[in-house]
N, C-alpha and C positions, 0 to 999 in steps of 0.2 A: 504494500500500500504506500510505500514511500516514493517520493518524487523529488525533483530538484527544488521545489518550493517549500519543502518541510522546514519548519522552524526548529532550531535546536532545543527549544523548550518541550516540544512534543514527546521525545523519548523519556524525558524526565517525568512528565505527567504519567506516561505509561508505566514507568517504574513505580511511581508513587501509588498508582491504583493497585498494582500487584502487591506492594508492601502493605496496603490497607486491607488486603484480603479479597479484592475484587478481580474479576476477569475482564481485562481491558478489551478483549476481543468479542465480548457479548454484544448483542444487538444494540442496547441502549448506550453503550460506552464506546462503541467502535470509533466514532468520530470525536469523542470527548477530548483527547489530547490536542487535536487541531483546534477545536473550539476554545479550549482553555488557553492555549498559546496565543490565539488571536485576541481573546479578551484581555489577557495580561499585557500584551503589547499596547492595546488601546488604553487600558487603565493606568499605564505608566508612560504614556506618550509625552508627558511633560519633560522627560529627560532629554528629548531631542529638540527642545526649544530654549531660547534664551530670554529671560524676563525683560531685559532692557529693549530687545528688538520689538517686542509687542508694544511698548509704550513710545519708543523713539519716533515711530512713524506717525504719531498722532499728537504731537506737542504743539501748542499754540501759545503765542505771546499775548497776554491780556493785562488789563489794569484791574480786573475783578479781584477783590481781596476778601470776599466773604466765604464762609464754609461751603464746601461742595461735599455732598453725601450721596453715596450709592449704597442703598441698603437692601437687605433680603436677597443677597446673591447666593443662590443655591450652589452647593458643591458636593462632590462625592470623591472619597479618597480611600486608600488602603493603609492601615496602620503598619508601621515597619516592624512591630513586635510579633504580630500573628498573621499579617497579610489578610486581615479581615476588614470589611468595609467600615468606615465611619463617614457620616454625612450630616449636613446641616446647612446653616446659613452664615454668611459673613457680612458685616456692615463696615463700610470703609468711608472715612472722611479725610479731607485735607483742606488746609487754608493756603491758597496759592500765594506765591511770591513772584509774580510776573509770568508764570507758566501754568497752563492747565493741560490736561490730557483728555482726549475724546472719551466721553462717558462709557462707551461700549468696551473700551480697552481695560477698564478695571475688572469687570467680570471675566474677561479673557485672561487677565493676569492671574486671578484667583483660580480659574480652571486649570491653567498651565501648571501652577505650583501644586495644586491638589492632585494632579495626574502623575504623582511620584509616590514612592513609599514615604509616608509622612508620620509625624505626630502633630496633633492640633496646635501645640504651643509653637513649634517651629513654623508651621504654615502661617500662623498669625504674624509672627515676627518677620518672616520672609516677605510677606505682602508689604508690611510697613517699611522694611529696609529698602525694598525696591523703589517704592514711591519716594522715600527720602532721597535716595541716590539719584534718581532720574529727574524729579521735579524740583528738588531743593526748596520745598515749601516751608511756610512758617510753622506748620504742624501737621501731623498725621495721626489718625486714630483708626485702629482696627479692632473689632470685636467679633469673635467667632463663637457660635453655639452649635454643638454637635452631639449626635447620638453615636455611641461606639458599640458595634456588634460584639467586639471582644468582651465588653462588660456585660452584655445582655445574654450571650450564648454560652459563656464559659466563666470560670473563676467565681466572682461574686454574684453573677447572674442577676444583676440589677436591671429590671425591665423598664423602669421609668427614669433612670438617672441620665442626665445630660451634663456635658462639660461646657464651661464658658471660659474663654481666654481673651485677653486683651493686650494690646501693645499701643502705648501712647507716646508720642514724640513731640518735641517742640512745645507750641502753645497748649496742646492738649495735656501735656505732662505738667507744665508750669502754671497754667491758668485754670483754676477750679471752675470758673464761669464757662470757659470754652468747653471743658470736659463735660460739665453738667448739661450744657445745651445739646451736645452730641448725644449723651446718654438719654436725655429726654426725647429727642427726635427719633431715636431708633426703637424706643419702647412702644410707639404707636403701632397698632396692628397693620399688617400689610393691606393696602387698599385693594378693593376689587373694582378694577376699571372696566371690566367687560361685563 
């Protein structure tokens, strides 16, 4: 069944299935190694992208200096400890310092960084670090809220626990009023526009 297009991950999945006590040749599993390899390549496609490149193509000089918020950005990732999914939402804000980025680029940045083996804490700080590095804003705030299947399916088996992480830079770190305004704005429920 092998051909020139086989992914090197495929035989590893076949071996794993055998080690788990399964028959990788049985009807329901015959194509599973190929499907898993394809899924893993997709779920980790962020390794093939550079965060700066996503933002650099959409930078604009502006005089606008009020808070810009993109909230309720859905993301899906795999935890680096068990390679099980964690997913949730990220809220991102920044106060420009002469440059803004196209609004659609922030969700693209989140998705690219989430499509790697991650921990939620690192994902949150990587988003903030990238925005600070590229935009050089007066401040950046990132809050992530996620459900971790490794907590729900194994170990402590907490069905309703979620994790919240934050990374505050510049004005969001030093000015309680700016931080408070951001936190209040992201608390409002997601609007239903449709």
